[in-house]
MARKOL-691754 format. One line per 2 residues: number of its first residue (from 1); their letters; for each residue x, y, z of N, C-alpha, C. Coordinates in Angstrom, 3 decimals. Layout:
<rs>
NUM = A = X,Y,Z,X,Y,Z,X,Y,Z | ...
</rs>
This chain:
<rs>
1 = MI = 0.699,20.694,8.308,0.254,20.270,7.096,0.590,19.176,6.680 | 0.004,17.962,6.350,0.685,16.722,5.744,0.227,16.743,4.334
3 = LI = 0.934,16.357,3.299,0.633,16.242,1.789,0.675,14.645,1.733 | -0.334,14.319,1.237,-0.587,12.820,0.736,-0.448,12.442,-0.630
5 = SG = 0.590,11.710,-1.338,0.700,11.288,-2.268,-0.204,9.957,-2.562 | -0.460,9.858,-3.691,-1.262,8.441,-3.988,-2.689,8.642,-3.033
7 = AT = -3.399,10.065,-3.075,-4.264,9.832,-2.346,-5.751,9.123,-2.389 | -5.428,9.075,-3.869,-6.854,8.200,-4.374,-6.630,6.507,-4.313
9 = GN = -5.760,6.162,-3.889,-5.247,5.017,-3.770,-5.776,3.946,-2.430 | -5.235,2.795,-2.158,-5.634,2.000,-1.137,-5.535,2.422,0.303
11 = VG = -4.197,2.845,0.412,-3.427,3.199,1.620,-3.447,4.803,1.749 | -3.207,5.425,0.684,-3.056,6.837,0.644,-4.896,7.314,1.041
13 = GE = -5.722,6.881,0.499,-7.062,7.108,0.629,-7.782,7.050,1.523 | -6.937,5.728,2.610,-7.355,5.502,3.915,-6.685,6.638,4.971
15 = LL = -5.420,6.819,4.641,-4.582,7.829,5.283,-5.448,9.166,5.623 | -5.706,9.124,4.129,-6.661,10.676,4.220,-7.549,10.771,5.133
17 = RQ = -8.492,9.720,4.980,-9.759,9.597,6.024,-9.362,9.581,7.562 | -8.105,9.021,7.843,-7.923,8.733,9.064,-7.490,10.241,9.835
19 = LR = -6.697,11.100,8.886,-6.144,12.295,9.285,-7.168,13.281,9.367 | -7.998,13.275,8.544,-9.224,14.167,8.740,-10.032,13.837,10.008
21 = AE = -10.285,12.599,9.968,-11.084,11.828,11.258,-10.414,12.714,12.596 | -9.246,12.799,12.851,-8.610,13.665,13.647,-8.278,14.948,13.561
23 = GV = -8.680,15.297,12.501,-8.712,17.131,12.639,-7.210,17.348,12.510 | -6.681,16.598,11.614,-5.197,16.750,11.154,-5.211,18.035,9.779
25 = AV = -4.496,18.836,9.637,-4.754,19.592,8.257,-3.846,18.568,7.352 | -4.307,18.478,6.128,-4.003,17.246,5.282,-4.410,17.881,3.862
27 = RA = -3.587,17.642,3.092,-3.866,17.988,1.403,-3.629,16.744,0.620 | -4.192,16.725,-0.165,-4.267,15.678,-1.217,-3.773,16.004,-2.646
29 = LT = -2.614,15.163,-2.803,-2.032,15.363,-4.292,-2.443,14.562,-5.287 | -2.686,15.090,-6.388,-3.347,14.438,-7.362,-2.925,15.172,-8.818
31 = RD = -3.137,14.300,-10.014,-2.487,14.743,-11.338,-3.598,15.441,-11.613 | -4.971,15.100,-11.439,-6.081,15.652,-11.905,-7.474,15.865,-11.270
33 = PA = -7.480,17.093,-10.415,-8.273,17.100,-9.151,-9.682,17.330,-9.922 | -9.940,17.398,-11.074,-11.431,17.167,-11.744,-12.093,15.812,-11.402
35 = RA = -10.871,14.668,-11.692,-11.490,13.519,-11.791,-10.902,12.615,-10.294 | -10.551,13.514,-9.534,-10.212,12.227,-8.296,-11.148,12.149,-7.305
37 = GF = -12.475,12.940,-7.672,-13.702,12.673,-6.663,-13.159,12.577,-5.283 | -12.570,13.540,-4.496,-12.425,13.874,-3.334,-13.869,14.123,-2.252
39 = PA = -14.054,13.925,-1.363,-14.984,14.387,-0.780,-15.066,16.050,-0.642 | -16.252,16.393,-0.300,-16.005,18.054,-0.274,-15.403,18.700,1.078
41 = GV = -14.724,19.425,0.763,-14.072,19.977,2.000,-12.370,19.693,1.897 | -12.107,18.554,1.211,-10.619,18.073,1.052,-9.721,19.137,0.472
43 = DV = -8.650,19.372,1.007,-7.924,20.266,0.398,-7.037,19.615,-0.715 | -7.110,20.027,-1.973,-6.591,19.233,-3.162,-5.484,20.114,-3.629
45 = AE = -4.367,19.456,-4.128,-3.557,20.012,-4.870,-3.032,19.386,-6.023 | -2.893,20.035,-7.313,-2.453,19.414,-8.374,-0.987,19.467,-8.691
47 = GD = -0.553,18.421,-9.028,1.105,18.031,-9.232,0.933,16.735,-9.613 | 2.590,16.600,-10.214,3.099,15.243,-10.555,4.193,15.033,-10.409
49 = FV = 4.630,14.098,-9.756,6.005,13.738,-9.333,7.095,13.290,-10.799 | 6.490,13.325,-11.912,7.242,13.406,-12.939,7.711,14.632,-13.420
51 = TP = 6.927,15.680,-13.238,7.467,17.070,-13.014,7.323,17.698,-11.667 | 8.705,17.443,-10.806,8.890,18.025,-9.554,8.518,19.484,-9.508
53 = QS = 8.709,20.284,-10.741,8.458,21.618,-10.481,6.888,22.108,-10.280 | 6.206,21.016,-10.746,4.603,21.324,-10.648,4.514,21.218,-9.120
55 = LA = 5.228,20.844,-8.126,4.846,20.533,-6.672,4.982,21.576,-6.008 | 5.238,22.862,-6.622,5.436,24.016,-5.457,4.372,24.339,-4.794
57 = KA = 3.270,24.631,-5.474,2.352,24.925,-4.942,1.576,23.754,-3.749 | 1.821,22.697,-4.248,1.262,21.657,-3.368,1.905,21.520,-2.176
59 = LS = 3.351,21.851,-2.426,4.496,21.648,-0.978,4.164,22.772,-0.019 | 3.716,23.873,-0.295,3.887,25.026,0.094,2.921,24.924,1.663
61 = GV = 3.945,25.173,2.485,3.429,25.176,4.192,3.392,23.579,4.543 | 3.950,22.779,3.835,3.708,21.267,4.239,4.923,20.952,5.237
63 = EA = 4.770,20.167,6.039,5.770,19.665,6.900,6.041,18.424,6.849 | 4.973,17.505,6.572,5.145,16.001,6.482,4.742,15.801,5.182
65 = LF = 5.091,14.659,4.746,4.945,14.240,3.428,4.635,12.927,3.261 | 3.792,12.050,2.816,3.439,10.472,2.538,4.075,10.324,1.024
67 = LM = 4.721,9.589,0.929,5.574,9.483,-0.185,5.106,7.870,-0.989 | 4.761,7.966,-2.115,4.636,6.927,-2.881,5.819,6.941,-3.963
69 = MS = 6.278,5.699,-4.150,7.374,5.528,-5.031,7.139,6.063,-6.751 | 7.873,6.478,-6.736,7.540,7.458,-8.397,8.863,6.966,-9.325
71 = GN = 9.857,6.658,-9.176,11.089,6.407,-9.925,11.732,7.888,-9.962 | 11.291,8.835,-9.349,11.888,10.628,-9.612,12.044,10.801,-8.160
73 = EA = 12.300,10.117,-7.128,12.215,10.426,-6.011,13.360,11.692,-5.484 | 14.469,11.639,-6.028,15.782,12.420,-5.714,15.299,13.911,-5.927
75 = AV = 14.600,14.438,-7.264,13.911,15.334,-7.491,13.036,15.877,-6.683 | 12.017,15.136,-6.342,10.641,15.378,-5.709,11.224,15.752,-4.312
77 = LE = 12.064,14.876,-3.636,12.614,15.457,-1.976,13.343,16.505,-2.212 | 13.972,16.885,-3.418,14.943,17.921,-3.500,13.934,19.213,-3.298
79 = EA = 12.608,19.188,-4.026,11.785,20.049,-3.887,11.036,20.040,-2.309 | 10.931,18.923,-1.918,10.337,18.820,-0.384,11.205,19.514,0.288
81 = AR = 12.375,19.466,0.287,13.309,19.937,1.566,13.683,21.478,0.966 | 13.426,22.218,-0.219,13.364,23.354,-0.561,12.016,24.085,-0.115
83 = AG = 10.983,23.494,0.006,9.541,24.210,0.432,9.821,24.065,2.007 | 10.416,23.254,3.022,10.464,23.253,4.227,9.895,21.934,4.655
85 = VR = 9.695,20.766,4.227,9.394,19.733,4.480,10.322,18.819,5.122 | 9.868,18.818,6.565,10.792,18.043,7.421,10.836,16.505,7.553
87 = RI = 9.854,15.743,7.510,9.550,14.622,7.741,9.010,13.710,6.423 | 9.463,12.607,6.270,9.075,11.822,5.145,8.566,10.310,5.565
89 = VL = 7.504,9.990,4.848,7.095,8.548,5.467,6.895,7.858,3.872 | 7.842,7.005,3.769,7.959,6.292,2.189,7.179,4.974,2.573
91 = LS = 6.197,4.744,1.622,5.367,3.227,1.917,6.201,2.558,0.409 | 7.201,1.641,1.295,8.187,0.736,0.312,7.427,-0.747,0.568
93 = TM = 8.222,-1.528,0.935,7.423,-3.025,0.502,8.903,-4.351,1.591 | 8.260,-5.200,1.801,8.875,-5.770,2.627,10.005,-6.543,1.665
95 = AV = 9.852,-6.889,0.453,10.758,-7.380,-0.696,12.070,-6.621,-0.432 | 12.415,-5.335,0.070,13.748,-4.790,0.167,14.554,-5.558,1.309
97 = ET = 13.751,-6.536,2.271,14.766,-7.222,3.338,14.459,-8.823,2.910 | 13.516,-9.137,2.071,13.296,-10.632,2.104,13.905,-11.053,0.428
99 = RP = 14.040,-9.824,-0.289,14.063,-9.927,-1.851,14.967,-8.967,-2.273 | 15.945,-8.713,-1.839,16.860,-7.623,-2.194,17.382,-7.585,-3.718
101 = DS = 17.469,-8.782,-4.094,17.718,-8.981,-5.475,16.765,-8.949,-6.386 | 15.336,-8.683,-6.088,14.342,-9.082,-7.113,14.184,-7.556,-7.532
103 = FI = 13.338,-7.760,-8.279,13.138,-6.340,-9.346,12.409,-5.437,-8.238 | 11.488,-5.921,-7.740,10.787,-5.293,-6.888,11.517,-4.855,-5.686
105 = GK = 12.385,-5.501,-5.203,13.028,-5.159,-4.254,14.203,-4.078,-4.568 | 14.736,-4.302,-5.571,16.071,-3.364,-6.306,15.027,-1.948,-6.302
107 = VH = 14.062,-1.872,-6.781,13.417,-0.619,-7.400,13.171,0.006,-5.800 | 12.553,-0.488,-4.901,12.165,0.175,-3.669,13.533,0.579,-2.869
109 = QE = 14.340,-0.412,-2.902,15.604,-0.263,-2.203,16.412,1.326,-2.885 | 16.082,1.626,-4.064,16.434,2.859,-4.687,15.751,4.061,-4.132
111 = AE = 14.378,3.616,-3.722,13.781,4.752,-3.428,14.012,5.061,-1.983 | 14.421,4.090,-1.085,14.713,4.188,0.201,15.882,4.969,0.329
113 = SA = 16.817,4.659,-0.713,18.379,5.209,-0.569,18.138,6.627,-1.102 | 17.389,6.777,-1.718,17.129,8.633,-1.968,16.517,9.184,-1.104
115 = VE = 15.569,8.689,-0.168,15.030,9.352,1.030,16.082,9.206,1.780 | 16.623,8.465,2.252,18.020,8.405,3.250,19.056,9.527,2.898
117 = ES = 19.329,9.934,1.656,20.433,10.797,1.288,19.616,12.104,1.084 | 18.223,12.193,1.362,17.594,13.438,1.323,18.129,14.692,2.574
119 = GL = 18.699,14.049,3.744,18.836,14.489,4.712,17.517,15.051,5.294 | 16.516,14.446,5.057,15.105,14.619,5.648,14.880,13.538,6.826
121 = EW = 14.127,14.052,7.611,13.516,12.876,8.819,12.609,11.818,8.025 | 13.014,10.780,8.203,12.304,9.400,7.490,11.769,8.252,8.066
123 = TF = 10.793,7.843,7.683,10.389,6.588,8.547,9.759,5.388,7.057 | 10.477,4.299,7.125,9.789,3.526,5.954,9.121,2.484,6.448
125 = LR = 7.606,2.094,5.426,6.625,1.190,5.498,7.002,0.207,4.683 | 7.192,-1.175,5.235,7.570,-2.524,4.149,6.137,-3.562,4.571
127 = PG = 5.163,-3.018,4.139,4.288,-4.303,4.227,4.683,-5.296,3.221 | 3.989,-6.562,3.689,4.021,-7.445,2.785,2.841,-7.501,1.687
129 = QF = 2.101,-8.859,1.637,1.272,-8.779,0.762,0.010,-7.838,1.423 | -0.571,-7.410,0.377,-1.926,-6.392,0.554,-3.179,-7.014,0.765
131 = AS = -3.735,-6.856,1.539,-5.163,-7.547,1.626,-5.979,-7.099,0.200 | -5.805,-5.657,0.196,-6.344,-4.948,-1.115,-5.964,-5.719,-2.391
133 = NT = -5.175,-6.217,-2.542,-4.641,-7.179,-3.937,-6.192,-7.751,-4.625 | -6.673,-8.298,-3.393,-7.750,-9.175,-3.706,-9.016,-8.146,-4.244
135 = RS = -8.893,-7.284,-4.400,-9.861,-6.292,-5.350,-9.583,-6.675,-6.635 | -8.409,-7.275,-7.343,-8.599,-7.708,-8.650,-9.369,-8.801,-9.094
137 = WA = -10.211,-9.838,-7.679,-11.012,-10.687,-8.077,-12.181,-10.063,-8.575 | -12.453,-8.785,-8.301,-13.959,-8.092,-8.770,-14.343,-8.843,-10.046
139 = AQ = -13.757,-8.453,-10.775,-14.324,-8.661,-12.107,-14.781,-10.395,-12.220 | -14.054,-11.273,-11.849,-14.189,-12.753,-11.842,-16.010,-12.734,-10.814
141 = LA = -15.872,-12.170,-9.981,-17.232,-12.149,-9.066,-18.076,-11.446,-9.762 | -18.022,-10.629,-10.648,-19.005,-10.071,-11.548,-19.686,-10.977,-12.291
143 = AG = -18.980,-11.846,-12.891,-18.859,-12.863,-13.845,-19.697,-14.180,-13.269 | -19.263,-14.175,-12.013,-19.786,-15.635,-11.330,-19.462,-15.768,-9.930
145 = DV = -19.562,-17.083,-9.382,-19.170,-17.171,-8.140,-17.926,-18.128,-7.972 | -17.112,-18.107,-8.955,-15.708,-18.739,-8.809,-14.485,-17.402,-8.914
147 = VR = -13.456,-17.703,-7.872,-12.437,-17.349,-8.217,-11.345,-17.823,-8.433 | -10.320,-17.527,-9.176,-9.587,-18.217,-9.835,-8.142,-17.813,-10.030
149 = TP = -7.310,-18.729,-8.862,-6.101,-18.085,-8.588,-5.233,-19.145,-8.601 | -3.377,-19.247,-8.833,-2.543,-19.935,-8.539,-2.298,-20.072,-6.986
151 = YA = -1.638,-21.241,-6.943,-1.232,-21.196,-5.305,-2.252,-21.143,-4.437 | -3.214,-22.083,-4.425,-4.316,-21.919,-3.530,-3.913,-22.272,-2.010
153 = QV = -2.956,-22.890,-1.768,-3.036,-23.180,-0.441,-1.495,-22.460,0.418 | -1.088,-21.651,-0.376,-0.067,-20.826,0.085,-0.595,-19.696,0.704
155 = AL = -0.024,-19.726,2.031,-0.781,-18.596,3.065,0.234,-17.831,3.320 | -0.097,-16.410,3.472,0.398,-15.315,3.508,-0.227,-14.203,4.447
157 = PA = 0.573,-12.982,5.555,-0.343,-12.502,6.415,-0.738,-11.438,5.721 | -1.812,-11.425,4.886,-2.177,-10.199,4.383,-2.205,-9.014,5.111
159 = VH = -2.005,-8.053,4.927,-2.402,-6.787,6.039,-3.222,-5.869,5.335 | -4.050,-5.323,6.094,-5.402,-4.493,5.960,-4.630,-3.077,5.726
161 = SG = -4.993,-2.480,4.556,-4.947,-1.072,4.008,-4.656,-0.330,5.200 | -6.203,-0.306,5.802,-6.135,0.547,7.068,-5.248,0.651,8.092
163 = DI = -4.487,-0.916,8.241,-3.600,-0.682,9.338,-2.129,-0.098,8.565 | -1.907,-0.367,7.611,-0.468,0.176,6.969,-0.951,1.841,7.083
165 = AA = -2.252,2.281,6.574,-2.601,3.632,6.767,-2.288,4.405,8.322 | -2.689,3.349,9.504,-2.538,3.921,10.400,-1.269,4.195,11.028
167 = VA = -0.301,2.998,10.579,1.123,3.077,10.906,1.955,4.522,10.471 | 1.264,4.583,9.026,1.921,6.080,8.420,1.141,7.290,9.022
169 = RT = 0.109,7.090,9.727,-0.437,8.175,10.533,0.304,8.522,11.644 | 0.646,7.661,12.635,1.410,7.664,13.460,2.668,8.141,13.108
171 = AL = 3.402,7.594,12.312,4.983,8.057,11.853,4.851,9.548,11.463 | 3.840,10.177,10.856,3.641,11.294,10.178,3.249,12.508,11.224
173 = TQ = 2.720,12.024,12.393,2.118,12.945,13.294,2.864,12.807,14.839 | 3.444,11.825,14.736,4.149,11.811,16.110,5.748,11.555,16.068
175 = DG = 6.322,12.111,17.310,7.741,11.682,17.067,8.180,10.229,17.617 | 9.459,10.141,17.295,10.001,8.738,18.150,10.033,7.751,16.850
177 = HA = 9.724,8.182,15.450,9.722,7.066,14.708,10.833,7.082,13.516 | 11.697,8.387,13.627,12.520,8.799,12.612,13.961,7.493,12.246
179 = GA = 13.995,7.059,11.017,15.142,5.915,11.130,14.394,4.872,11.133 | 13.249,4.481,11.408,12.536,3.422,11.668,12.247,2.627,10.242
181 = AY = 12.269,1.434,10.142,11.980,0.481,8.748,10.801,-0.229,9.493 | 9.781,-0.246,9.099,8.406,-1.324,9.869,8.025,-2.233,8.769
183 = AL = 8.365,-3.346,9.073,7.619,-4.591,8.463,6.372,-4.914,8.835 | 5.506,-4.892,7.981,4.031,-4.977,8.289,3.196,-6.155,7.527
185 = TG = 2.537,-6.744,8.472,1.661,-7.639,8.230,0.264,-7.875,8.958 | -0.534,-8.625,8.254,-1.455,-9.000,9.033,-1.066,-10.005,10.367
187 = PA = -2.646,-10.117,10.941,-2.177,-10.962,12.368,-1.962,-12.524,12.098 | -2.120,-13.168,10.899,-2.289,-14.494,10.816,-2.230,-14.906,9.151
189 = PI = -1.347,-15.687,8.756,-0.998,-15.998,7.579,-2.612,-16.482,6.913 | -2.856,-16.479,5.680,-4.309,-17.072,5.008,-4.151,-17.365,3.478
191 = TP = -4.741,-18.361,3.371,-4.138,-18.845,1.864,-5.563,-18.288,0.913 | -5.563,-18.182,-0.468,-6.191,-17.631,-1.362,-7.914,-18.330,-1.076
193 = VE = -7.751,-19.642,-0.948,-9.006,-20.216,-0.396,-10.069,-19.930,0.505 | -8.971,-19.427,1.646,-9.559,-18.830,2.938,-10.280,-17.620,2.659
195 = QV = -9.057,-16.403,1.765,-9.584,-15.385,1.595,-10.876,-15.208,0.577 | -11.273,-15.919,-0.362,-12.424,-16.182,-0.878,-13.673,-16.429,-0.364
197 = AA = -13.413,-17.114,0.680,-14.361,-17.622,1.960,-14.913,-16.585,2.873 | -13.748,-15.513,3.077,-14.151,-14.912,3.880,-14.779,-13.541,3.098
199 = IG = -14.654,-13.448,1.845,-15.223,-12.615,0.932,-16.841,-12.788,0.817 | -16.974,-14.023,0.247,-17.983,-14.575,0.522,-19.146,-14.197,1.538
201 = EA = -18.600,-14.722,2.792,-19.317,-14.409,3.805,-19.400,-12.865,3.739 | -18.699,-12.139,3.720,-18.701,-10.511,3.689,-19.848,-10.012,2.956
203 = IG = -20.054,-10.723,1.889,-21.044,-10.138,0.991,-22.193,-10.948,0.555 | -22.405,-12.027,1.629,-23.393,-13.038,1.704,-23.592,-13.842,0.176
205 = RK = -22.521,-14.378,0.091,-22.390,-15.340,-1.316,-21.819,-16.406,-1.022 | -22.366,-17.926,-1.565,-21.801,-18.841,-1.281,-20.348,-18.835,-2.910
207 = LR = -19.280,-18.550,-2.375,-18.159,-18.303,-3.302,-17.208,-19.806,-3.348 | -16.547,-20.195,-4.359,-15.830,-21.086,-4.250,-14.417,-20.716,-5.104
209 = HE = -13.150,-21.332,-4.767,-11.914,-20.985,-5.309,-11.307,-22.117,-6.423 | -11.130,-21.834,-7.372,-10.550,-23.040,-8.316,-8.882,-22.639,-8.497
211 = EI = -7.930,-23.350,-8.269,-6.569,-22.977,-8.684,-6.618,-23.217,-10.033 | -5.419,-22.350,-10.410,-5.220,-22.572,-11.869,-3.540,-22.427,-11.901
213 = TP = -2.999,-22.987,-12.955,-1.538,-22.771,-13.179,-1.100,-21.550,-12.768 | 0.376,-21.425,-12.733,0.885,-20.062,-12.930,1.030,-19.505,-14.267
215 = ER = 1.189,-20.643,-15.453,1.157,-20.155,-16.581,0.082,-19.267,-17.022 | -1.158,-19.705,-16.533,-2.428,-19.163,-16.935,-2.665,-17.855,-15.979
217 = AQ = -2.100,-17.825,-14.728,-2.432,-16.729,-14.149,-1.344,-15.554,-14.568 | 0.042,-15.897,-15.296,0.851,-15.062,-15.809,0.202,-14.412,-17.049
219 = EA = -0.328,-15.223,-18.015,-1.121,-14.731,-19.190,-1.957,-13.577,-18.779 | -2.792,-13.646,-17.662,-3.865,-12.904,-17.249,-3.475,-11.582,-16.821
221 = MA = -2.145,-11.738,-16.261,-1.640,-10.856,-15.347,-0.930,-9.710,-16.429 | -0.403,-10.224,-17.217,0.451,-9.724,-18.325,-0.225,-8.764,-19.014
223 = AH = -1.614,-8.288,-18.992,-2.512,-7.344,-19.618,-2.675,-6.060,-19.030 | -1.819,-6.275,-17.607,-1.716,-4.768,-17.146,-0.960,-4.702,-16.179
225 = MS = 0.094,-5.675,-16.136,1.442,-5.615,-15.587,2.693,-5.619,-16.436 | 3.818,-5.247,-15.931,4.931,-5.263,-17.100,5.396,-6.768,-16.499
227 = AE = 6.153,-7.310,-17.820,6.767,-8.968,-17.558,7.291,-9.012,-16.328 | 8.258,-7.843,-15.851,9.197,-8.139,-14.550,8.310,-8.079,-13.009
229 = IV = 7.020,-7.184,-13.134,6.431,-7.373,-12.142,5.503,-8.753,-11.668 | 5.228,-9.072,-13.041,4.303,-10.452,-13.270,5.589,-11.491,-12.384
231 = AA = 6.469,-11.598,-13.144,7.307,-12.529,-12.505,7.577,-12.687,-10.920 | 7.824,-11.403,-10.489,8.292,-11.074,-9.226,6.967,-11.615,-8.286
233 = TL = 5.781,-11.035,-8.803,4.680,-11.292,-8.001,4.355,-13.104,-7.781 | 4.479,-13.395,-8.926,4.280,-15.195,-9.206,5.224,-15.711,-8.326
235 = EF = 6.260,-15.269,-8.178,7.462,-15.870,-7.154,7.292,-15.618,-5.951 | 6.818,-14.362,-5.567,6.346,-14.186,-4.087,5.264,-14.946,-3.573
237 = LG = 4.194,-15.142,-4.560,2.730,-15.780,-4.234,3.052,-17.197,-4.059 | 4.180,-17.828,-4.952,4.147,-19.415,-5.262,5.313,-19.675,-4.187
239 = SP = 6.056,-18.924,-4.112,7.545,-19.595,-3.333,7.898,-18.486,-2.277 | 7.060,-18.134,-1.045,7.649,-17.100,-0.102,8.657,-17.416,0.848
241 = TV = 9.278,-16.886,1.170,10.552,-17.160,2.267,9.693,-17.195,3.597 | 10.430,-17.635,4.351,9.817,-18.070,5.613,9.425,-16.593,6.383
243 = AE = 10.182,-15.813,6.089,9.790,-14.214,7.049,8.539,-13.683,6.043 | 8.443,-13.995,4.866,7.446,-13.402,4.291,5.857,-14.210,4.870
245 = TQ = 6.034,-15.410,5.328,4.937,-16.289,6.011,4.721,-15.642,7.414 | 5.573,-14.908,8.090,5.310,-15.060,9.530,4.539,-13.713,9.711
247 = AL = 3.495,-13.681,10.768,2.941,-12.337,11.251,3.870,-11.748,12.102 | 3.892,-10.553,12.114,4.640,-9.820,12.539,3.543,-8.832,13.828
249 = PT = 3.961,-8.526,14.847,3.389,-7.725,16.017,3.805,-5.986,15.510 | 3.837,-5.840,14.507,4.458,-4.251,14.151,3.070,-3.395,14.162
251 = VE = 2.068,-3.591,13.647,0.897,-2.852,13.703,0.589,-2.336,15.005 | 0.762,-3.247,16.051,0.055,-2.997,17.474,1.485,-2.320,18.032
253 = TV = 2.534,-2.940,17.915,3.665,-2.195,18.590,3.816,-0.717,18.378 | 3.307,-0.211,16.987,3.175,1.164,16.478,2.448,1.889,16.939
255 = TG = 1.236,1.136,16.573,-0.265,1.759,16.731,-1.141,1.911,18.195 | -0.609,0.855,18.894,-1.486,0.314,19.846,-2.549,-0.512,19.694
257 = KP = -2.773,-0.953,18.701,-4.109,-1.200,18.127,-3.469,-2.950,17.528 | -4.273,-3.867,17.758,-3.814,-5.300,16.879,-4.172,-4.818,15.435
259 = AR = -3.464,-5.805,14.565,-3.447,-5.900,13.388,-4.962,-6.363,12.906 | -5.642,-6.070,12.286,-7.091,-6.441,11.558,-7.029,-7.445,10.956
261 = TF = -7.736,-8.562,10.863,-7.702,-9.806,10.177,-8.079,-9.502,8.731 | -7.762,-10.527,7.556,-8.585,-10.301,6.672,-10.076,-10.484,6.498
263 = AE = -10.656,-11.447,7.315,-11.989,-11.092,7.361,-12.629,-9.649,7.602 | -11.799,-8.943,8.771,-12.195,-7.636,8.967,-12.112,-6.818,7.678
265 = WA = -11.085,-7.067,6.621,-10.632,-6.630,5.469,-11.965,-6.411,4.546 | -12.233,-8.124,4.495,-13.378,-8.313,3.438,-14.760,-7.427,3.918
267 = RD = -14.927,-7.399,5.370,-16.455,-6.433,5.534,-16.297,-5.276,5.156 | -15.139,-4.609,5.677,-14.835,-3.177,5.536,-14.926,-2.881,3.879
269 = NA = -14.315,-3.634,3.178,-14.402,-3.132,1.894,-15.304,-4.191,0.733 | -16.601,-4.625,1.377,-17.688,-5.819,0.978,-18.309,-5.194,-0.518
271 = DS = -18.132,-3.832,-0.363,-18.745,-3.108,-1.603,-18.319,-3.454,-2.867 | -16.737,-3.455,-2.662,-15.778,-3.613,-3.777,-16.322,-4.963,-4.598
273 = FR = -16.879,-6.012,-4.205,-17.179,-7.012,-4.648,-18.587,-7.430,-5.001 | -19.468,-6.270,-4.664,-20.940,-6.684,-4.708,-21.264,-6.096,-6.313
</rs>
């Protein structure tokens, strides 16, 4: 049995679908089963990392856990070990390697350290830019055919959430990945201008990109992100390190299948923009 935290999210939801398709025993963890909207037949467990003692039922019979960062990793891992979990796959970030002194790098490093100290078998997934971050453009596209972002020509190798999930699935279900930290990217760098064009192609609309200042972007992002995350995100998008702009073969090395392009992600998720 594999327990998936963040099972309603971009990566966790895809991981749930992939594991079910393979017939793997899987359980979805959620704070509110009634609102989660999982497909019929999904084993759903109620629980919250904020109160680790609420996880006892969810962890019963579980051998492997897909862990999203919560800020309460040590207590959650203690409950997991007590329940007999032996394998952890943590969704971390490339910033642990490329920006260790940044806010995002530091908090994920703390999560990784807690996992390492748990005594359980672990694998870390360290994606760079998520292709699914472009879902934040849906509101703009609902209002017209223009997407406005800063840093129009900065190219990053955005990774398909399905590929992150595929690496997680492999690490959760197969031996040989203990102690590995996998940096994950898409197959090629792509700019926001090119991403907008790919989404337009996927949904059959002629879209265009309009560049805005970082200050204007900061104002918009501040409505739903903390100031620290906004600052770290804009720094990553506008001033990536050389390592953050490089496409890596990790997805294919681990799964045996090449990483999918942003255009493929756009086609797979076209309904998010219609």
